[in-house]
C-alpha positions, 0 to 999 in steps of 0.5 A: 600277405605272402611270407618268403618260405626258407623251404626249397631255397637250398638242397636239403643236405645244405648246411644254411637254411637259406641265403642271406638275402633270403633271410633279409627278405624273410625277416623284413616281411615278417617284421612288417606283418607283425608291426601292421597287425600288433595286438594285446597279447602278442609276443616280443622276444629279446635278442642280444644286440651284438648278435643282431648287429652281426646278423644284420652285417651278414644279410647285407642290410644297415641302416644310417641312424640319421636318414633312415636310408637302407644301404646294401653292403657286402655280406660278411661272415654267418654269425654263430647261434644266438648268444643271449647269455649276456642278458640274464643273470648268471645264476639263472643261465643254467637253472631250470627256472625262467631266466632273470634278466640282468638289471639296466639293460638298455634297448638298441644298446644291450638288446633288440625286440623282435616279433614272435615269428621272426624269433621262430625263424631266427632260431630255426636258422641258428639255434642258441638262446635262452629264449626271452619272450615278452608280452605286448599289452594294450596301454591306452585303448583310445590311442591304440598304444601298446607297451611291451613288458620287459622287466618283472616287478620281482616281489618278495612274498613273505609268508607269516606262517613259516616265515618262508619267502618266495619270489614273485614276478608280475607286471606292475600294470597288473591289477591287485586281484591278479596278485591275489589270484597268483599267490593263491595258486602259488600257495594252494590257498583261498582268496577269502582266507588271506590278506596281503600287506604292503611289507616295505622294510618288513614293516606292515604298511598298508593292506592291499584291498583295492582289487582294482588297482594296479600294482604301480598305483599301489606304490609296489616297487622293485624287490620289496617285500609283500606279507601274506597273512591268514584271516583264519587260524588254520594254515594250509600247506605250502604248495609250489607252482610255477607262474608265468613270468610277466614283466617293466613297460616299453611303448610300442608306438606305431611305425611312421616310417618304412621298415628298417631292419637295423632299427626295428620296431620303435620302442620307448622306455616310457609309457602314456597315461592320462592325468587325471586330478585326484587332489581333493581325495584323502584331504591330499592338499593338506600338507599337515596330514602326513602318511606313513606309506613311506616309512616315515611317521611325524611323531616317530623318527627312530632317533631322538637326534634333533638335526634336521635335513640329514635323512637319506633316500632309499634306492627304489631300483636305480633311482639314484638319479632321482634321489641326488636331484631331490636331495639338492632341491630339498636343500635349497634355502628358499625352497625349503623356507617355502614348502615349510610354510603353508604353500597350498594357497599358491597351488594352481589346480587350472593350469592345463600345462601343470599337473593339477598341483599333485607334483608340488604337493608330492615333493612338499610332502617329501620335503617336509619329511626329509626335514624332520628331526632325525636321520631315518632314511625315507623311501620316496615311494609316493613321489616316485608314483606321482613322477611315474604317472606324469612323466612316463620316460621316468617310469620303470627301473632303468638309469636316467639322466639326473639333469633331465629329471631336474629340468622336468621337476623344476618346470612341473613345479613352476607349473603347479605353483603359477600364480597366474590362473589365466595366462594373457595373450601377448603378441611378441614385439621386435626391439625396433631400435630401442635400448637393450635395457628397455626391450630387456625389461618389456620381454621379462615383464611380458614373461612375468606376466604369464609365468609367476611362481616361486621357481620363476622368482628364484631359479629363472634369469634372462639372457640376450641372444644375438643372431647375425645373417652372413649375407645381409648382416640383419641383426636379430636380438631376443631376450629369453628366460633360463632355468639353468645353464648347460655349459660345454666343456672346452673339449666339447667344443673341439673334437679329436680326428684321426686321418691316415696320411698316405705318400703319393710318391711312395717315400713312406709308409702310411701313418695315422695322425690325430689332430684337434680341430674345431667342431664348427671348422671346415676341411681347410682347418683339418688340412692345415692341422694335418700338414703341421703334424706330418711335416708337409714340404712346401712342394706338397699338398693333401688331398683328403678323402673318405674311404668306404668299403675299401674304396674312395667314397668321396674326395674332400676337395671343397675347403670350406666344406664343414666338418659336421658331415664327418662322423666318428665312425667314418674312415679318412685318408690324406694323400701326399701329392705335388702342388698342382696335382689337379693339372695331372692325371690321377691314378686311383688304385683298388685292391682286389682279393683274386680266388682262382678256381676251375680247371679251365684255362678261361677260369673265373675270378671272384674279387673282393675289395680289400686294403685301402685305396692308394693315389698317385699322379702321371702327367697327362701325356704318359698313359702308356702301360709301362707308365702306369706300372712304373707309377704303381710300382713307385707308390707301392715301394714302402710296402715291399717286405724287408726279406724281399731284397729284389722282389722281381728284377722286372720291378727293378727294370720297370722302375727304370724307365717309368715316370717319377714325380720327383723333379717333375715341372708342370707346364700350363696344359698339364703336360710335363717336362721332366729332369732326369726322367729315363724312357725306353723304347722297350714298349713290346718287351714291356707288353709281355705280362711276365715283366710286371711284378703284379696285375692291373686292369682298368676298372670303375669307381666300385672295382667291379669291372675289369678291362685291360690296359693298352700298351700304347696309350690309355684314355679316360673320361675325366681326370681320374684313371682307376686301376684294380690290382689283384692280389694273389699269393705272389703279390703278398709274398712281396708286398705287405698289405697289413699297413693299408689293411685296417684304417682307424676311425676318425675318433675312438671313444675309448682313446678320448675318455683316457685323455679327458681324465688328464685334462683340467679346465676352469669353470670360467673357460666353460662359461666362456665357450658357452657365450662364445660366438659361433655359427649355427650348425647345418641343421640349425638354420635360421630364417632371415627376415632380411634375406626371406631364406635360412641362413647359418647365421652367427649366434652370440649369448649374453648373461643379462639377468642373473637368478638368485639360484644359479644351477650350472650343468656340466655337459659331460655326455656327448652323442653320436649315431652309435655311441655315447661318450662321458668326459671325465674332465676335471672342472675346477669350480669355486666353492666361495665367491663365484663372482659373475660380474665379468658375465652380467651386463651392467644395468640400471636396475640396481641388481644384487652384486653377482656373487655366488656360493655353492651349496649343492653338487650332483655327482655322476660316477662311472659310465653311461651304462652303469653309472651311479649318482650321488649328491653333496649338499651343504647345511647352510645354518651349520656351514657343514657339507654332507654326502647324500648317497641314497639312504647313506648320509655321511659328513664330508670336508669341503675340500672333498667337494671338488671331483671329476664326477661333478655334474650339476652345480648349485649356486645361491647369491650372497651378500647385498649390492655393492658387498662381497660375501665373507662367509668362507675362504676366497678361492685364489685360483679361481680369482686369478684365473678370472683376472687373466 
């Protein structure tokens, strides 16, 4: 492959190494070659994502995040030098040592990884820095899976000889013997004379003796201590040396699609690892054998406090998401009872979908430690190590979604504890007209025949799903199990859309309006909402359009077109036009900046589109030059600067003989008869360009061509005449283009986050939104067995069987192509007496009364990038609430539990059949809202 060279593109004296197009082609070719020939030891460099986006805009290449379509756009300003300063901690920016990355950086949001050759070219062209190289490592020989070492495993080396401390950075995939070799090189010691200990919390945990074990398998975590101990009595002098910085693992997967500058190589926060069973080693199946690796001893708890269940969990490096989920589960009464007894008889080591029982054992051991007497905080290192092995997405030290971890953990525990050793094959059957109760019971029995565990017994319920074909009215009913309910907040069912309304008659300046519509709504719904807020007259209508790169990209003329196709980053406008404008000739006015240069009379003009397009209408039989100029002059009238009392005498005269939309009466053929419409026979005089206050020309939809406007008549194909208005200093002096220069996005996330903090919704309204009938999205079409085609069917969910433990997930996070957003809406949820009678279908099974009581809450504070998780949990026997914030545990009043940070709610069913629990005060507000 021949790589384009930047040399020779421009003269040596040029300030640019090459053009934007040549930069794009060079980087594209270098990246493709690096992807095709990736190997162990290659380098990847971190580049500030904001700078990378600026460079992409400059070279004119953007990528549609959903369709992987490369699109060339107009080149913008050349970015400045590469600035990676925001990626590294301030202490190391000016230091001579290698910069240390800030914690919790996210690829695609904070940084982008580029190959070594690409970094060299970018640095030649732009300079800057600092350089942040990371190595590519072969993770799996069989699958040729590669990972990039991004974050260092930072270990604090404590030297027992002089109590000094040094920081060592090494890959967590490195072997123990590599750690020994690094320490010996750093301290000028012989390996045979030293021992290295796991020195977590300044206590000797275990000696690192297995030299072929990885540091990850040795359960060494970020920022923890290790101890250097001398075997001999003599101690060598300490000598400092620099070492290579090797660093967290991100899988580099082979590209399966064409190269995209915007996306670059595909990376992920996880890594793949084989799953092997080691359950029979070290008697790990015996729950009575406790280890002290997590800073816990069953015989010494550091306190004589007899209270159980109040131990915190140490944060191992952004593991608050894991700690909050664990505390909620270990305070679930049925799980506590189950794991404190002998559960090993139910461990399923044969289930290929499980983790050979290792996850259940790790969780059970951790629960027993947390429920031992005392309040000594536990470091869940053994559990985290198991979790990382079997769920690579949760490895490393990045923040993750606590609910996602909870879902994986419950599913993993179920498979490890599944009492069904060999799952029978059961063919799915249709209802065939049978009663729902009979069909639902059959589906549940089929499910239990393959899935039978403590998790199914306590956490799983059943819902009814009804699909109706909009064409043939075919009804499909299924009954499926659920582990938790993911409830949308009412604000996530609707969306806020901002549209700028322009006057097509020139009687008002453009004005942005923000309206709320259903996410599943149509263009008709959007137009109706806009008509209400902008006080549309009965003689007016709105023409919706999408603007892209200062031109009209498309008109939204189909009233039933779904709003799903309109993205938050799009720019929408609406033009006020007379009713029946479809029969008129539409004038579409683009604006171009005219930069004139050259000494000849036939000067060149370089034109760049600016501002926002304007739209107006004229009769089909009024296409003279004077008619066109008069119509444009009228629609520009609101933009006349206040200091210009009479912008141009010709403009005043022009408005005297041009066509007017006021008082226009449309005829059947699209021509017009006008009331009070003045005309003039001054065509020859109007032909003189000096009479017109601005310059217009006929153009195409992209504003690229320029054709003169005829004096007498101008014919166009179709119903749209596109005009280009050239903006020189003269036009800028007369008109203020600022009003149409910047259009607001359809949706601004910052504005939305402020609004949602002021909102308050009820848990029951979230349930109603979840169970509301709605059409499927265009990307989630249903194959109708009646029509034999995919249809956008309507879907309705009903709760059929409720579990003993009801987990409710409040969907606070919303996602778009380029942004993630969190809703801080306060959800008012009951602590006592959550009555689900309204939502549970009555059956003849004699189910218990669906009354629930809250016992745990997972909270999420802050934004998506640097948020924090904690948990509220109730000791049911004491009837007291506690706040579990990593290692810190404190008492909390019950009235403090309801906050806008609530993310996952845990309810347990209370009371017998036909009775109502009386363990706490009734939430009057919640009961009232339910009755309404």
